[in-house]
C-alpha positions as CSV (number, residue, x, y, z in Angstrom):
1,M,-14.5,37.9,16.2
2,H,-16.2,40.5,18.7
3,Q,-19.9,40.0,19.8
4,T,-22.0,42.9,18.3
5,A,-25.6,43.4,17.4
6,N,-25.0,41.9,14.1
7,T,-23.2,38.9,15.3
8,S,-26.2,36.6,14.4
9,A,-26.4,37.9,10.9
10,I,-22.3,37.4,10.7
11,V,-22.4,34.1,11.6
12,L,-25.2,32.9,9.4
13,E,-24.0,34.3,6.5
14,K,-20.3,32.4,7.4
15,I,-22.5,29.3,7.4
16,Q,-24.5,30.1,4.6
17,R,-21.6,30.8,2.5
18,T,-20.7,27.1,1.9
19,G,-24.2,25.4,3.4
20,I,-22.4,23.2,5.7
21,L,-21.0,23.6,9.3
22,P,-18.3,21.0,10.4
23,L,-18.4,19.7,13.8
24,I,-16.2,17.4,15.7
25,Y,-14.7,16.5,19.2
26,H,-10.8,15.5,19.6
27,E,-9.0,15.8,22.8
28,D,-5.7,16.2,21.0
29,A,-5.5,20.3,20.5
30,S,-2.6,19.9,18.1
31,F,-4.5,17.5,15.7
32,M,-7.8,19.8,16.2
33,V,-5.9,22.9,15.1
34,S,-4.5,20.7,12.0
35,L,-8.3,20.0,11.3
36,L,-9.6,23.6,11.5
37,T,-6.4,24.7,9.2
38,A,-7.5,22.0,6.7
39,C,-11.4,23.0,6.8
40,Y,-10.2,26.8,6.6
41,E,-8.3,26.3,3.5
42,A,-11.0,24.4,2.1
43,G,-13.3,27.6,2.4
44,I,-15.3,27.1,5.6
45,R,-15.7,30.2,7.7
46,A,-17.9,28.6,10.8
47,F,-16.8,25.5,12.7
48,E,-18.1,23.8,15.8
49,F,-16.2,22.1,18.3
50,T,-18.1,19.6,20.2
51,N,-18.1,19.7,24.2
52,R,-17.6,16.0,24.6
53,G,-14.8,15.3,26.9
54,L,-13.0,16.8,29.8
55,P,-10.3,18.5,28.0
56,A,-12.8,20.2,25.7
57,P,-12.5,23.6,27.4
58,S,-8.9,23.6,27.1
59,V,-8.7,22.3,23.4
60,F,-11.3,25.2,22.6
61,K,-9.1,27.7,24.2
62,E,-6.1,26.7,21.9
63,L,-8.5,26.7,18.6
64,L,-9.5,30.3,19.5
65,A,-5.9,31.0,20.1
66,Q,-5.0,29.7,16.8
67,R,-7.7,31.3,15.1
68,A,-7.0,34.9,16.3
69,Q,-3.6,34.6,15.0
70,Y,-4.0,32.7,11.6
71,Y,-7.7,32.5,10.8
72,P,-9.8,35.7,11.9
73,E,-12.2,35.1,9.7
74,M,-13.5,32.0,11.1
75,A,-16.5,32.0,13.3
76,L,-15.7,29.1,16.2
77,G,-18.8,27.7,17.8
78,I,-19.2,25.3,20.6
79,G,-21.6,22.4,20.5
80,S,-23.4,19.7,22.7
81,V,-24.3,22.3,25.3
82,L,-26.9,21.3,27.4
83,D,-27.0,23.6,30.4
84,T,-26.3,27.2,31.4
85,A,-23.1,26.6,33.5
86,T,-21.4,25.0,30.5
87,C,-22.8,27.6,28.4
88,Q,-21.0,30.2,30.5
89,V,-17.8,28.6,30.5
90,Y,-17.6,28.8,26.7
91,L,-19.1,32.5,26.5
92,D,-16.5,33.3,28.9
93,L,-14.0,31.9,26.6
94,G,-15.2,33.5,23.6
95,A,-17.0,31.1,21.7
96,D,-18.9,32.9,18.6
97,F,-22.1,30.9,18.9
98,I,-23.7,28.1,21.0
99,V,-25.1,24.9,19.6
100,A,-27.3,22.4,21.5
101,P,-28.9,19.3,21.0
102,I,-32.0,20.3,22.8
103,L,-34.3,23.7,23.5
104,D,-33.3,24.8,26.7
105,P,-34.8,28.5,27.2
106,E,-32.3,29.4,29.8
107,V,-29.6,28.8,27.7
108,G,-31.1,30.6,25.2
109,A,-31.8,33.5,27.5
110,L,-28.1,33.5,28.8
111,C,-26.8,33.7,24.6
112,Q,-29.0,36.4,24.2
113,Q,-27.7,38.5,27.4
114,H,-24.1,37.8,25.7
115,G,-25.5,38.7,22.2
116,T,-24.0,35.3,21.0
117,P,-26.1,33.2,18.6
118,W,-27.9,30.1,19.9
119,I,-28.7,27.4,17.6
120,P,-31.0,24.8,19.5
121,G,-31.6,21.5,18.8
122,C,-35.6,20.9,17.9
123,G,-37.5,17.4,16.9
124,T,-41.1,19.1,16.2
125,L,-42.9,22.3,14.6
126,T,-43.7,23.5,18.1
127,E,-39.9,23.3,19.5
128,V,-38.8,25.0,16.3
129,I,-41.2,27.8,16.5
130,N,-40.5,28.4,20.3
131,A,-36.7,28.4,19.6
132,Q,-37.2,31.4,16.9
133,R,-39.3,33.2,19.6
134,L,-36.8,32.7,22.1
135,G,-34.3,34.5,19.7
136,A,-32.6,31.5,17.9
137,P,-31.5,32.8,14.3
138,L,-31.0,29.3,13.2
139,T,-32.8,25.7,14.3
140,K,-30.7,22.6,14.5
141,I,-33.4,19.6,13.8
142,F,-31.9,16.6,15.6
143,P,-31.4,13.6,14.9
144,G,-31.7,14.3,11.2
145,S,-31.5,10.7,10.4
146,V,-34.5,10.3,12.0
147,L,-36.6,13.4,11.4
148,G,-35.8,13.4,7.7
149,P,-36.0,15.8,4.5
150,T,-39.7,15.3,4.5
151,F,-40.1,16.7,8.0
152,V,-38.0,20.0,6.7
153,K,-40.2,20.1,3.8
154,S,-43.4,19.6,6.0
155,V,-42.2,22.4,8.3
156,L,-41.4,25.0,5.5
157,G,-44.8,24.5,4.1
158,P,-46.5,26.6,6.7
159,C,-43.5,28.4,8.0
160,P,-41.1,29.1,5.0
161,D,-39.0,31.7,6.8
162,L,-37.4,29.3,9.2
163,K,-33.8,28.7,8.9
164,I,-33.2,24.9,9.5
165,M,-30.1,23.0,9.7
166,P,-30.3,19.3,10.0
167,T,-27.4,17.4,12.1
168,G,-27.1,13.5,12.7
169,G,-26.9,11.2,10.2
170,V,-26.6,13.9,7.1
171,Q,-24.5,12.0,4.6
172,T,-22.0,13.5,2.2
173,T,-23.1,11.9,-0.9
174,E,-24.5,13.8,-3.6
175,E,-28.2,11.9,-3.5
176,N,-28.4,12.5,0.2
177,L,-27.3,16.1,0.3
178,K,-29.9,16.9,-2.7
179,Q,-32.8,15.6,-0.6
180,W,-32.1,18.2,2.2
181,F,-31.5,21.1,0.3
182,D,-34.5,20.4,-2.3
183,A,-36.6,20.6,1.1
184,G,-35.2,24.0,1.9
185,V,-32.7,23.5,4.3
186,F,-30.8,26.6,5.3
187,C,-27.6,24.4,5.7
188,V,-26.7,20.8,7.2
189,G,-24.3,19.9,9.9
190,L,-21.6,17.3,9.2
191,G,-20.0,15.2,11.8
192,S,-18.9,11.7,11.3
193,Q,-20.3,11.3,8.0
194,L,-17.5,14.2,7.0
195,F,-14.6,13.5,9.5
196,T,-14.2,9.7,8.9
197,N,-11.1,7.7,10.6
198,P,-9.9,11.1,12.5
199,T,-6.5,9.2,13.8
200,Q,-5.1,8.7,10.5
201,G,-1.9,10.5,10.1
202,V,-3.2,11.7,6.5
203,F,-6.1,12.6,7.7
204,P,-5.8,16.5,7.9
205,E,-4.7,16.6,4.4
206,A,-7.4,14.3,2.9
207,I,-10.2,16.0,4.8
208,K,-9.3,19.2,3.0
209,D,-10.2,17.5,-0.4
210,K,-13.3,15.8,1.2
211,V,-14.6,19.6,2.4
212,I,-13.8,21.0,-0.8
213,E,-15.8,18.1,-2.7
214,V,-18.8,18.6,-0.6
215,I,-18.7,22.4,-0.7
216,E,-18.7,22.0,-4.5
217,T,-21.6,19.5,-4.5
218,V,-23.7,22.1,-2.3
219,A,-23.1,25.0,-4.6
220,Q,-24.2,23.0,-7.8
221,L,-27.2,21.7,-6.1
222,R,-28.3,25.2,-4.8
223,E,-27.7,26.4,-8.4
224,G,-29.7,24.0,-9.9
225,K,-32.5,24.4,-7.5
226,A,-32.4,28.2,-8.2
227,E,-32.7,27.5,-11.7
228,K,-35.8,25.2,-11.5
229,I,-37.3,27.9,-9.4
230,L,-36.6,30.5,-12.0
């Protein structure tokens, strides 16, 4: 996926399509490729690989190579980016979007220079608004389990046009997902709650079914919310 003026819109559309952004780190490149494949076959078109270990750049490079050959529709982003040096490494590799647990204006500026969507982590309305003013098309609220759906609903009251993605503690149950989407989130980031026991040999096959189930749950929740509005 080449960076263009419309890259943010393209990435957001891919994330919004399912309403979930899977995120995970694993040091085994072949295992990560199998997870990417499972998610793609389940319908995912945006995937976040997190920068949490020394092998991360080389694993991400392999994911990009596999994407280019087999999954051209997949937007591949990198998460846990804390500084411009790390950000530059992944921009050079060809990351489609950058995700961070914090709001760092320098990282945001670097992403803008490259025309790459930046999704920073925020914990207050002030940070969310500042992120938007710095060019972030989507804001990650982190940790989601601490801030909760009530925070999202309160923030969207005076600022209904904000696009918010909670990450950290979001669960895959219908009850929890309903709370978030009823509050008005754009999408949810799912990590450990989606990728449980990632060392089992059957995991890549099992995760496909799990992802399909979550996508269907989100679709039903969105449909129900739309009917309620109408």
